[in-house]
N, C-alpha and C positions, 0 to 999 in steps of 0.2 A: 303502604301500610306496615309498620314496622310489625313483623312476628315474633315468639318467643318459642321456640322448638325443641325445648331443652326436656320437657316431660314427654313430648314423642318420641327424642332422640335417647333419653335414657332408657325409656320402655322397650326400646328395640336393641340396645345393648343387654338390659338384662336377660330378654329372651333368648340372645346368642349366647349367652351367659350359662343361663340354666340348659340350655343341649353338651354344655361343656364337662368334662370329667376333671377338670385340672384348673389351677388358677389362668385367668387370662388377663394379659399385661395392660398397661395404661397403653402403649403403643399399638397392640392390637384393636382395642377399643377404639381408638381415635381414628384409626384407617379406617372402621365401619362408618363413624360418625363424619368423617370427614375435618377431621378438627386436630387440635394439638395436644399430645398427651395430657399438659400441667391441664387443660381445661378438663377433659375428663378427671384425670385426679381432685382437682376441686368441685366438682359435681359429687363424685364418688364419696367425699369424703364427708359430705351431706349424708348418707345415705351409711355410711361408717357409722356415724356420729348416732343415728336412728337406728342400728343395728341389723341392720337391711343387707350389708354386704361387710365383707371383711377385706383387710390385705394382708399379703405376703410378704416381706422384702426377700429380696435374695436370689439367686439361678433358681429358677421353677418355682417365682414368687407372683403374685397377680390379687385379680379382685374372682369371690368366689362370693355366691351369694348365699347368706346367714341363717335362711329363715326358710321353710317349706313356700311353694307358690303358693299356696291354698291361704297363707296369713299372711298376705300380704294383698291390699288393695293398692287399686289408683291414687286414691286418694291420700294412701301413706308414700307413695313415692313423691307425688305433688306436694307433699309438706316437706318430706324430705330433702328437696331440690328447693328450698324456699320459699315455696309457696307464691310463684311469679301471676304476675297482673294475668286474670282469665280475660279480658276484654282489652282492646285496643279503644276503644270510647271513653270518653269521662268530658268531665266540666272542664269549660273553658278558664274556668277561675272559680278556684274553691271559696274564697270568701270575696264574692263580689257586693258591690255597693247599689248596682242597680237590682229594683224592685222586678223589671222581668227576667233576666239571669236568675235572681232570687228563684224563682219561678220557674224556670227552667233547669236549674240543679233540681229542686226537690221533687222535680217529676223526674230525673234523671236517676237520682240517685237508688228512689224507691225502684225502679222498675230495674237497676243495675244489681241492687241487695239480693232482687228475687230471682234474678237469675242467675246471679254466682252462687247461693243458695243451692238451686236447683242443680247446676252443674257440679257441687263437690257432694251434693247426695246420690247422686248418680253414680262419682270415682268412688263412691264407698262399698260401691256392691258390685263391684269390678274387681276383681284379683287376676293377679298373677297368671295363676295356674289356667283360671278359664282364658284368660288371653294366649297362654301357653297351648289349649288345647285347641281352641281357633286358629292357631298358627298351625297347626299339626291337619288340622281337619285342612288347609287352603295347600299345604304342601304334599298332601296325599291326592287333592284332586289335580293338582297341578302335575305332579307324578305322573299319573292315568293321563293327562291331556299332552304331556309333553317330557316322556321317559329322559330327556337330556337336560334340563332344566336345573336350576341353583336355584341354592334357597331365597337368594334376594338378588332384585334387579337392580341394582342399587346403582 
């Protein structure tokens, strides 16, 4: 099954960025995501257009978070990266002639709309600050258990 992991990936790099005292380059973010810097710039540009991050060019430049983490929800980030499809399932045909397939589509459409509304509402309740606090708690617990551990085991 094809999965769109852009939301998960951009949340990952945003939390890393939040820990930095200086801009982070597209190249450094790309290494974290195991992708190409062009992909990072494309994804981050949507967030920049929404005012969540900013970019600085030249030596010492890169990406920084432009707003307080408590003001940015997961829904904001989801919308900022273009609102990718939330589910991999869908109708076989959008406008079927077959009455059976029309009934199937009607049932699936209603259920998928309800599930999407619930998921989006849930994303609106979680801020980057809450995610960062959870990360910090996990990191502190890991440090107690494994003093030599790193931030990520990617």
